C-alpha positions in Angstrom: 0.0 0.0 0.0 1.0 3.5 -0.8 1.9 5.8 2.2 -0.9 8.3 2.8 1.1 11.2 1.2 1.0 9.4 -2.2 -2.6 8.1 -2.1 -4.7 11.2 -3.2 -3.0 12.3 -6.3 -5.1 13.3 -9.3 -3.3 10.8 -11.4 -0.4 8.4 -10.2 2.4 10.7 -11.5 5.5 12.1 -9.9 7.3 14.7 -11.9 11.1 13.9 -12.0 13.6 16.5 -10.9 15.6 17.7 -13.8 18.9 19.6 -13.8 18.4 23.4 -14.6 14.8 22.8 -15.9 13.0 22.1 -12.5 12.3 25.2 -10.2 9.7 26.7 -8.1 7.4 27.9 -10.9 7.2 24.4 -12.5 7.0 22.6 -9.2 4.1 24.8 -7.9 2.1 24.3 -11.1 2.7 20.5 -11.0 1.5 20.3 -7.5 -1.6 22.5 -8.1 -2.5 20.4 -11.0 -2.5 17.3 -8.8 0.8 15.5 -9.3 3.8 15.5 -7.2 6.2 18.2 -8.5 10.0 18.1 -7.7 13.4 19.7 -8.1 17.0 19.0 -7.4 18.3 20.8 -4.4 21.5 21.7 -6.6 19.4 23.6 -9.0 19.1 26.3 -6.3 22.4 28.0 -6.3 23.5 31.4 -5.1 26.7 33.4 -5.5 29.0 33.8 -2.6 27.5 36.1 0.0 24.1 36.0 -1.4 21.0 34.6 0.5 20.6 30.8 0.4 18.6 30.1 -2.8 17.3 26.8 -1.6 15.7 28.4 1.5 14.1 31.0 -0.8 12.7 28.4 -3.2 11.3 26.3 -0.3 9.7 29.4 1.3 8.0 30.2 -2.0 6.8 26.7 -2.7 5.3 26.1 0.8 3.8 29.5 1.0 2.0 29.3 -2.5 0.8 25.7 -2.1 -0.5 26.6 1.4 -2.4 29.7 -0.1 -3.6 27.5 -2.8 -5.0 24.9 -0.2 -6.8 27.6 1.6 -8.5 29.0 -1.5 -9.2 25.5 -2.8 -10.0 23.1 0.2 -11.9 20.6 -2.2 -8.9 20.4 -4.4 -5.7 20.7 -2.4 -2.4 20.6 -4.1 -0.2 17.5 -4.3 2.9 17.3 -2.0 6.3 18.3 -3.5 9.7 16.6 -3.5 13.3 17.6 -3.3 16.0 15.5 -4.8 19.3 15.1 -3.1 22.3 14.0 -5.1 24.1 11.7 -2.6 27.4 11.6 -4.4 30.8 12.2 -2.6 31.5 15.3 -4.8 28.3 17.1 -3.5 29.9 19.3 -1.0 26.5 21.0 -0.2 24.7 17.7 0.9 24.9 18.2 4.5 23.7 21.9 4.3 20.9 21.0 2.0 19.7 18.1 4.3 19.5 20.5 7.2 17.5 22.9 5.2 15.1 20.4 3.9 14.7 19.0 7.4 13.9 22.4 8.8 11.3 23.2 6.2 9.8 19.6 6.7 10.0 18.7 3.0 7.4 15.9 2.6 9.1 13.7 -0.1 12.9 13.3 -0.4 14.3 11.8 -3.6 17.9 10.5 -3.5 20.2 9.7 -6.5 23.7 8.2 -6.9 24.1 6.7 -3.6 22.0 5.3 -0.7 22.7 6.9 2.5 21.2 5.9 5.8 21.5 9.4 7.3 19.6 11.0 4.6 16.6 8.7 5.0 16.7 9.2 8.7 16.6 12.9 8.2 13.5 12.7 6.0 11.8 10.5 8.5 12.6 12.7 11.5 10.7 15.6 9.8 7.9 13.5 8.9 8.7 12.8 5.2 9.3 9.7 3.1 12.5 8.8 1.2 12.3 7.4 -2.3 15.6 6.2 -3.9 16.2 5.8 -7.7 18.0 2.8 -8.9 18.8 1.0 -12.3 18.9 -2.6 -11.2 17.8 -5.0 -8.7 21.1 -5.1 -6.7 21.0 -1.3 -6.1 17.3 -1.6 -5.2 18.0 -4.0 -2.4 20.7 -1.9 -1.0 18.5 1.1 -1.0 15.8 -0.6 1.1 18.5 -2.1 3.4 19.6 1.5 4.1 16.2 2.9 5.0 14.5 4.1 1.8 10.7 3.9 1.9 10.3 3.3 -1.9 12.1 2.9 -5.1 12.2 4.6 -8.4 13.1 2.2 -11.1 14.9 4.1 -13.9 14.7 1.8 -16.9 16.0 2.1 -20.5 14.7 5.2 -22.3 14.7 7.6 -19.4 16.4 10.9 -19.8 19.5 11.7 -18.0 21.3 8.9 -16.3 19.2 6.2 -17.5 19.6 2.5 -16.8 20.0 -0.2 -19.5 17.2 -2.6 -18.5 13.8 -3.0 -19.9 11.1 -1.8 -17.6 9.4 -5.3 -17.7 12.5 -7.0 -16.4 13.4 -4.3 -13.8 9.8 -4.2 -12.3 9.3 -7.9 -12.4 12.6 -8.5 -10.4 11.9 -5.8 -7.8 8.3 -7.0 -7.3 9.5 -10.6 -6.5 10.7 -9.3 -3.0 9.3 -5.7 -2.5 5.8 -4.8 -2.0 6.3 -1.1 -1.1 6.1 2.1 -3.2 7.6 1.6 -6.7 7.7 4.3 -9.2 8.7 3.5 -13.0 10.8 5.9 -15.2 11.6 5.5 -18.7 9.9 7.0 -21.8 6.6 7.6 -20.2 4.8 10.6 -21.7 1.2 9.7 -22.0 -1.5 8.8 -19.9 -1.7 5.3 -21.6 1.8 4.9 -20.5 1.0 5.7 -16.9 -1.5 3.1 -16.9 0.8 0.7 -18.5 3.3 1.2 -15.8 0.7 0.3 -13.2 -0.3 -2.8 -15.1 3.4 -3.9 -15.1 3.5 -3.6 -11.3 4.6 0.0 -10.5 2.5 2.1 -8.4 3.2 5.5 -9.9 4.9 6.8 -13.2 7.9 9.1 -12.9 7.9 11.6 -15.8 10.6 14.2 -16.6 11.3 15.0 -20.3 7.8 16.2 -21.4 7.9 18.8 -18.7 11.0 20.4 -20.4 8.5 21.6 -23.1 6.3 23.6 -20.6 6.1 27.3 -20.2 7.1 27.1 -16.5 10.3 25.0 -17.2 13.6 26.8 -16.7 15.2 25.5 -20.0 16.1 27.7 -23.0 13.6 28.2 -25.7 16.0 26.3 -28.0 15.9 23.3 -25.5 12.1 23.3 -25.6 11.7 23.5 -29.1 14.2 20.7 -29.7 12.0 18.5 -27.5 8.9 19.2 -29.7 11.0 18.7 -33.0 12.6 15.4 -31.7 11.6 11.7 -31.4 13.0 8.5 -29.9 15.4 8.2 -32.9 16.9 11.5 -31.9 18.1 10.1 -28.4 21.7 9.0 -28.1 23.0 7.0 -25.2 26.6 7.9 -24.0 28.8 8.0 -21.1 31.2 10.6 -22.7 29.7 13.7 -21.0 29.4 12.6 -17.4 31.2 9.4 -17.0 28.0 7.5 -16.6 25.6 6.3 -19.4 22.9 8.9 -20.1 20.5 9.8 -22.8 20.9 12.9 -24.7 19.4 14.8 -27.8 21.3 14.1 -31.0 20.8 17.6 -32.4 22.5 19.3 -29.3 25.4 17.0 -29.8 25.8 18.0 -33.5 25.6 21.6 -32.4 28.5 21.0 -30.0 30.5 19.9 -33.2 30.5 16.2 -32.3 29.2 13.1 -34.3 26.5 11.4 -32.1 27.2 8.2 -34.0 30.9 8.2 -33.0 31.3 9.2 -29.3 34.1 8.2 -27.0 33.5 6.5 -23.7 34.2 7.8 -20.4 34.1 6.3 -16.7 32.3 7.2 -13.5 35.5 8.7 -12.1 34.8 11.8 -14.2 31.7 12.4 -12.3 31.7 15.6 -10.2 28.8 17.6 -8.6 30.9 20.4 -7.1 29.4 22.8 -9.6 25.9 21.5 -9.4 26.1 19.3 -12.5 27.9 16.1 -13.3 28.7 17.6 -16.7 32.0 19.5 -17.2 31.4 23.0 -18.5 32.7 21.8 -21.9 29.5 19.9 -22.3 27.0 22.4 -20.9 25.1 22.5 -24.2 24.6 18.9 -24.4 20.9 18.5 -23.6 19.4 15.3 -21.9 16.0 13.9 -22.8 14.2 10.5 -22.7 12.8 8.4 -25.5 9.2 9.3 -24.8 9.4 12.8 -26.3 8.0 11.8 -29.6 4.6 12.3 -27.9 5.4 16.1 -27.4 4.8 18.5 -30.1 4.1 21.9 -28.5 5.3 24.0 -25.5 2.3 24.4 -23.3 1.6 25.4 -19.6 2.3 22.5 -17.2 -1.3 22.4 -16.2 -2.5 21.8 -19.7 -0.1 18.9 -20.2 -1.2 17.3 -16.9 -4.8 17.8 -18.1 -4.0 15.8 -21.1 -2.4 13.2 -19.1 -5.4 12.8 -16.9 -7.8 12.5 -19.8 -5.5 9.9 -21.7 -5.3 8.1 -18.3 -9.0 7.9 -17.7 -9.6 7.1 -21.4 -7.1 4.2 -21.2 -8.8 2.8 -18.1 -12.2 2.8 -19.8 -10.8 1.0 -22.9 -9.1 -1.6 -20.8 -12.3 -2.2 -18.9 -13.9 -3.2 -22.2 -11.4 -5.8 -23.3 
């Protein structure tokens, strides 16, 4: 059974935290529209001497969602989540954990390492912890270290995607784990959300389609590239961060590289000291998942979520007739 905080969503969707793209405006609109909105803590960056950006973001999100709930008691906003990159190169982790604990962040998403102390901090302030994994081995380690649920990042997901089929990954996890399970990987329609549930996941984890929304913090070029591209335009490479990830071929060409002939790299190159695992030389290499073929226009996040909800309801009706 899902924990209470995840039980009353409009549709079973969590919006994934995306580097640069996810910020307060997008998170607020996602939550108001009835799905979990999220952002990476490392997106909130300030210059030396400036007020702490993460505190400002959390203040804005909590105040605006609280006001929405007061104005709409019959349609309260969904909860929000903050993603913590749990990697040894993230020098901000301890500070960001303290801030999220102080603000009582309801959902904590951890990536690139399972850490007991992060899960304990989430629980201590009344939150839950979800950890993203790419295989069954890492799934078991995450639960052993106190995570409440898992995000199965399967083949086709944007960013640091796993190599396994969602069928195989969900199947192996469900042999031993009956807790909250989210599925990530090429999910862009309400039909795909229902399919994820049929496979055994509780919720869908959707990222790339939200790049092409008005509230997203990506450039207009990035948003248009999402609309103009499809699954064939996604390239898997370890060159840019040291870990296998999915990227838009047009952005690779724009950087003067051949997407069909990319060198390999290794995980020792990964460094989050500057907020991203990508060196500055690759800052214009744009991530995306294989589901973007369903995205053709830049729209408000609420409009896209309305579409997801209708497609999801229509798919359930269709399945009931089979």
